[in-house]
C-alpha positions in Angstrom: 83.7 123.3 98.9 87.7 123.6 99.4 88.9 120.2 98.8 92.3 118.6 99.7 95.4 119.0 97.3 95.5 116.9 95.0 98.0 113.9 95.8 97.4 114.3 99.5 95.2 112.5 101.6 93.4 112.6 105.1 93.8 109.6 107.5 90.8 109.4 108.8 89.5 108.2 112.9 88.8 104.7 111.2 92.0 104.4 109.7 94.3 105.6 112.1 94.7 102.4 114.4 96.5 100.8 111.7 99.0 103.9 111.3 99.4 103.7 114.8 99.6 99.8 115.0 102.6 100.0 112.5 104.1 103.0 113.8 104.1 101.0 117.3 105.9 98.4 115.5 108.7 100.4 113.9 109.5 101.6 117.2 110.1 98.3 118.9 112.2 96.7 116.5 114.1 99.6 115.9 114.8 99.6 119.8 115.3 96.4 119.8 118.2 96.4 116.9 119.4 99.5 119.6 118.7 102.5 116.9 117.6 105.8 118.2 115.5 108.2 116.2 116.6 111.3 115.1 114.2 114.4 113.3 115.2 116.3 110.9 113.0 119.8 109.2 110.9 118.5 106.7 112.7 121.2 104.5 116.0 121.6 103.5 118.2 123.6 101.2 117.9 122.6 97.6 121.5 121.6 97.6 121.6 118.8 100.1 119.1 116.5 97.6 120.7 118.3 94.4 124.5 117.4 95.2 123.2 114.0 97.2 120.4 112.6 95.5 121.8 113.3 91.7 121.2 115.8 89.1 120.0 113.5 86.6 117.3 111.4 88.8 114.1 111.6 88.3 113.4 113.3 91.9 115.6 115.7 91.5 114.5 116.4 87.7 110.9 116.2 88.2 109.4 115.5 91.7 110.7 118.3 94.0 109.1 120.5 95.8 111.4 123.8 95.3 111.1 127.3 95.9 112.8 130.7 97.0 112.4 132.0 100.5 112.0 135.5 100.9 116.0 135.6 101.2 116.2 134.0 98.1 117.4 130.8 98.9 116.1 127.6 97.5 114.6 125.6 99.4 112.6 122.4 98.8 110.1 119.8 101.0 112.3 116.8 101.3 111.6 114.0 98.9 113.6 111.5 100.3 115.0 111.0 104.3 119.1 109.9 104.1 120.6 112.8 103.1 118.6 115.0 105.4 119.9 112.6 108.2 123.3 112.4 106.6 123.4 116.4 106.5 122.2 116.3 110.4 124.9 113.7 111.4 127.3 116.3 110.1 126.4 119.5 111.3 125.5 117.9 114.4 129.3 116.3 114.8 127.0 112.8 115.7 130.1 110.7 114.2 132.5 112.2 116.6 130.7 111.2 119.4 130.7 107.8 118.3 132.5 105.9 115.4 128.9 103.7 114.9 125.9 105.2 114.8 122.2 103.6 114.8 119.9 105.9 113.5 115.9 105.7 112.4 113.3 108.7 111.0 110.4 108.9 110.8 107.1 111.5 108.8 106.2 112.8 105.8 107.9 113.7 102.1 107.3 115.3 99.2 107.5 114.6 95.9 105.3 116.0 92.6 104.3 113.0 90.4 101.5 111.3 89.5 99.2 110.4 92.3 97.9 106.5 92.0 97.8 103.8 94.4 100.3 103.7 97.3 101.9 106.6 95.6 101.0 110.5 96.9 102.3 113.8 96.7 103.0 114.0 100.4 103.8 110.1 101.3 105.2 109.0 104.7 108.4 107.0 105.3 110.3 105.1 108.2 114.1 104.7 107.3 116.9 102.9 109.1 120.4 104.5 108.6 124.0 102.3 109.9 126.8 104.9 110.0 130.2 103.7 110.4 130.7 100.1 109.3 132.0 99.1 106.3 131.9 95.6 106.8 128.7 93.3 105.5 127.5 92.7 108.9 126.0 96.5 108.8 124.8 95.6 105.3 123.2 92.2 106.7 121.9 93.8 109.8 119.9 96.4 108.2 118.1 93.5 105.6 117.4 92.3 108.6 116.0 95.3 110.6 114.0 95.6 107.4 112.5 91.7 107.6 111.8 92.3 111.2 109.5 95.1 110.7 108.2 93.6 107.8 107.0 90.2 109.8 105.8 92.2 113.1 103.1 94.2 111.3 102.1 90.6 110.1 103.5 90.9 106.4 104.6 87.1 105.5 105.0 86.9 101.7 107.7 89.2 100.8 111.0 89.2 98.1 114.1 90.4 99.2 116.3 91.3 96.2 119.8 92.1 96.3 122.4 93.2 94.2 125.9 94.9 94.0 127.0 97.7 92.5 130.8 97.0 93.5 133.2 99.9 94.6 134.1 102.6 92.1 136.4 100.8 90.1 134.4 98.0 89.5 131.1 100.4 89.0 133.5 102.3 86.4 135.3 99.3 84.5 131.4 98.0 84.3 129.7 101.6 83.2 132.4 101.6 80.1 130.8 98.5 79.0 127.5 99.4 79.7 127.6 102.8 77.7 128.9 100.3 74.8 126.0 97.5 74.9 123.4 100.8 75.3 125.1 102.6 72.5 123.9 100.1 69.8 120.5 100.4 70.9 120.3 104.5 71.4 117.7 105.5 69.2 115.1 103.0 70.5 115.4 103.9 74.2 112.7 105.8 76.2 113.6 109.7 75.6 114.5 109.7 79.5 116.7 106.7 79.2 118.3 108.6 76.4 119.2 111.4 78.5 120.8 109.2 81.6 122.3 107.7 78.8 124.6 110.8 78.6 124.9 111.4 82.8 124.5 108.4 84.3 123.9 104.9 82.2 123.2 103.0 84.9 120.0 104.6 86.0 118.8 103.6 82.5 118.7 100.2 84.1 116.0 101.1 86.8 113.3 102.6 83.7 110.1 101.7 84.1 109.5 101.7 80.3 108.4 98.3 78.4 110.8 98.5 75.7 114.1 99.8 77.5 113.2 96.5 79.7 113.3 94.4 77.0 116.4 96.4 75.3 118.2 95.8 79.3 117.5 91.8 79.7 120.8 91.4 77.4 122.9 93.8 78.8 126.2 92.9 80.8 125.8 91.9 84.3 127.5 94.4 86.7 128.2 91.1 88.8 130.7 90.1 85.9 133.0 92.9 86.9 133.0 92.9 90.9 136.8 93.6 91.5 138.0 91.0 94.8 137.4 93.6 97.3 133.8 94.2 95.7 132.9 89.8 95.3 134.3 89.3 99.1 131.8 92.4 100.4 128.4 90.9 98.5 129.8 87.2 99.4 130.4 88.4 103.0 126.6 89.3 103.2 125.1 86.9 101.1 126.4 84.4 103.8 125.1 86.2 106.8 121.9 86.0 105.7 122.0 82.5 104.6 123.1 82.0 107.9 120.3 83.8 109.9 117.6 82.6 107.4 116.8 85.4 105.2 115.9 84.1 101.9 117.1 86.5 99.4 117.0 87.1 95.3 120.1 88.4 93.6 118.6 90.8 90.8 121.7 91.2 88.6 120.0 94.8 87.2 118.7 96.6 90.1 120.5 99.6 90.7 118.0 101.5 92.9 116.4 104.7 92.0 119.4 107.0 93.8 122.9 108.2 92.9 124.7 107.6 96.3 124.5 103.8 96.4 127.8 101.8 96.2 128.1 97.7 96.9 125.1 96.2 98.1 121.8 97.6 96.9 118.1 95.6 98.2 114.6 96.1 97.6 111.3 94.6 99.5 108.4 93.1 97.0 104.9 92.5 97.8 102.3 90.8 95.3 99.5 92.2 97.3 100.8 95.3 95.6 100.4 94.5 92.3 102.4 96.0 89.5 103.7 98.8 91.5 105.3 95.8 93.7 108.1 97.6 95.5 107.5 98.3 99.3 110.8 100.2 100.0 114.7 99.4 99.7 118.0 100.5 100.5 122.2 100.0 99.9 125.1 101.2 101.0 126.4 104.6 100.3 129.5 104.9 101.1 130.6 108.6 99.1 127.6 110.2 100.4 129.5 112.1 103.6 132.3 112.7 101.1 129.5 114.5 98.9 128.8 116.7 101.4 132.3 117.7 102.3 132.8 115.6 105.0 135.1 112.5 106.0 134.5 109.8 104.0 132.2 108.1 106.0 130.8 103.9 105.7 127.4 103.6 105.5 123.9 101.4 104.6 120.0 102.4 105.1 116.6 101.7 104.0 113.2 103.4 103.7 109.8 101.7 103.7 106.6 103.5 101.9 104.3 103.4 105.2 101.4 104.2 102.6 102.5 100.7 100.6 102.7 98.8 104.0 99.1 100.3 104.8 97.3 98.9 101.5 98.7 95.6 102.3 97.8 95.5 106.2 94.5 96.8 104.8 93.9 93.2 103.8 95.5 91.1 106.5 94.3 92.6 109.3 90.7 93.5 111.2 91.0 97.1 111.9 88.0 96.7 114.5 90.8 94.5 116.5 93.0 97.2 116.6 90.4 99.7 118.2 90.5 100.4 121.8 87.0 100.3 122.5 86.5 102.5 125.6 86.4 100.8 129.5 83.7 103.1 130.9 80.6 105.3 130.3 79.4 107.0 132.5 75.8 107.3 132.7 74.9 110.5 134.6 71.8 112.2 135.6 73.7 114.5 138.2 74.7 118.1 136.7 77.4 118.8 134.3 79.1 120.8 137.4 78.2 118.2 139.8 81.6 117.9 142.7 80.6 114.3 142.8 80.9 113.4 139.1 83.4 115.7 138.4 85.8 113.7 141.0 84.6 110.5 139.8 85.5 111.4 136.2 89.1 112.3 137.9 89.2 109.5 139.6 88.7 107.0 136.5 91.3 108.7 134.2 93.8 108.4 136.9 93.3 105.2 136.7 94.2 105.1 133.0 91.1 104.4 131.9 89.4 105.2 128.1 86.4 106.9 130.2 83.7 108.5 127.8 80.8 110.8 129.1 77.9 112.6 127.4 78.2 116.0 126.5 75.1 116.5 124.9 72.8 116.7 128.4 70.4 113.9 126.8 68.4 111.7 128.6 69.8 108.4 131.2 68.3 106.3 128.3 69.9 108.3 125.4 72.9 107.9 127.2 72.7 104.5 127.9 71.7 103.7 124.5 74.9 105.5 123.4 77.1 103.4 125.9 76.1 100.4 124.4 76.1 101.8 120.7 80.4 103.0 120.8 80.7 99.4 122.8 81.9 100.0 126.3 83.1 97.8 128.8 81.1 98.9 131.7 78.4 101.4 132.3 78.5 103.3 135.3 74.8 104.7 136.4 75.5 107.8 138.5 72.0 109.7 140.5 71.2 110.8 143.6 71.2 108.2 145.2 74.8 107.0 144.6 75.9 110.8 145.4 74.2 110.1 149.1 75.8 106.5 149.1 78.9 107.5 148.2 79.0 105.0 145.6 78.6 104.0 142.0 76.2 101.1 140.2 78.2 99.7 138.0 77.1 97.4 135.0 78.4 95.5 132.5 77.4 96.0 129.4 78.5 92.7 127.7 75.8 90.2 129.8 73.9 93.2 132.0 75.4 92.1 135.2 75.2 95.1 137.6 76.5 95.5 141.2 77.2 98.7 143.6 80.8 99.7 144.1 81.6 102.1 146.9 84.1 105.0 145.2 86.9 104.0 147.7 86.9 100.4 146.5 87.2 101.7 142.9 90.9 101.4 142.2 91.0 98.0 143.4 88.5 96.7 140.5 89.4 95.3 137.5 87.5 97.2 134.5 90.4 96.4 131.6 89.6 92.1 131.9 85.8 91.9 131.6 
C-alpha cells in the first residue's frame, strides 16, 4: 500500500472540525483588527528566501525544498510567509496605494526537517504583517492581535517573551562585543554555531544545543548596547503593552531564527507543548524591503504554527462540541427519483439545514437506525400517505415526539432549536 510522504499528515474528518474552528477565529480576529487577507503561491523563486531569510540560517542551509524547473530556474516551496508577502506587496505596488498595510496570510508551508510532535515537513501557518509604520504602536498592535487570537481559540496559559535587537548601529556595536566573547569559547561551540559565528554570530544565541546554551548564558546582553533611538522604541512597545494589560517577559537572548529582524522581536510559548514550547513569534523587519531592491519600508509581523495550536487545543476542547450534527434525516420509502421526495429535499436544503438522506436504498427500519446513529435532530418520515396529503411526519429523535406538518408550513418551523 502506498503511504503518505514522511513528514506529512492527513487531516481526517474527525479532526477537521478543530481546524475549522481555529481558522474561523483567525479570520474573525484579523477582521476585528482591520487586517486583509493576501494569498501568495506555494512556490517562489529560490532567491526570494535566500535574499530575505539569510544564507546562514538553518532554513536556507538545511530545510528548503528547492529544485530546478523545466527552464532550469531554481524554485523553492515556501518555508515561511513574510518574504513572499513582501515580494507580493512590492510587485503589486500595494504600498503606493496605501501608506499603511494590514495584511494576513494562511496556508501550507514546507521545510525538510526531522518530523516530531507539532513539526511536520508540510505544516500550516497563520501570519499577520503591519507594513508602513515605524512606531512602537504597530509592534504593540501586532502582539495584541496575536494574544487575542490565542485567547480567542481558548489558550489562556501562555507567555509573551520580548527583546530588542536595536537598530543597525546598536546591533553592529553589540556584534563586535559578542564576537569577542564567543571567540574565547569557539572550540567549545557546536559545529553549527562555529559556522554561524563566521557569518552571523547573533544566531549562536538561537542555538538549541545544550552546551551552546550554557556558553551563551554568560554572553553580553544586547540590551546593554542599545542606543537612544533603540531604547526609546523598545520602551514605547513595553509601555503600550503594559497599558493594554499584556504581560510580557524580557528575554535578552531572544533573537529568533531569521536574519531580517531588527528592533522588537517576540515569541509566544506554552508549557502545554513540552520542551518544544514555542507556538510562534515574530518581530520588526525594517530592512527587508530594501533587500528586495525596493524603498526601505518599516514593517512588523508574526506567525503561528497551526499544528502547534491544534496540539494544545486537542487537550482543552471537546471536539464533539464542535461537530455540527445533522438537522434532518429523511427516512423515506419512496423511490429515490420521486418528484415529491426530491422537491422536499431541495426545499429543506434551501432553508440552510443540514439534511442527510439514505443513498443505499436500505429498509425503513435501517434508515431510522442510521438517523439515530448520526444523532440527527429530526427524522422526516416520508411515504405514500404523506405524499398524498402533501405533508411530512416529523419525529424529534431526542424524545420521540412526533407530529404531522404540511409541506407549506415547513418554512416557518424552527428545526435548529429543538
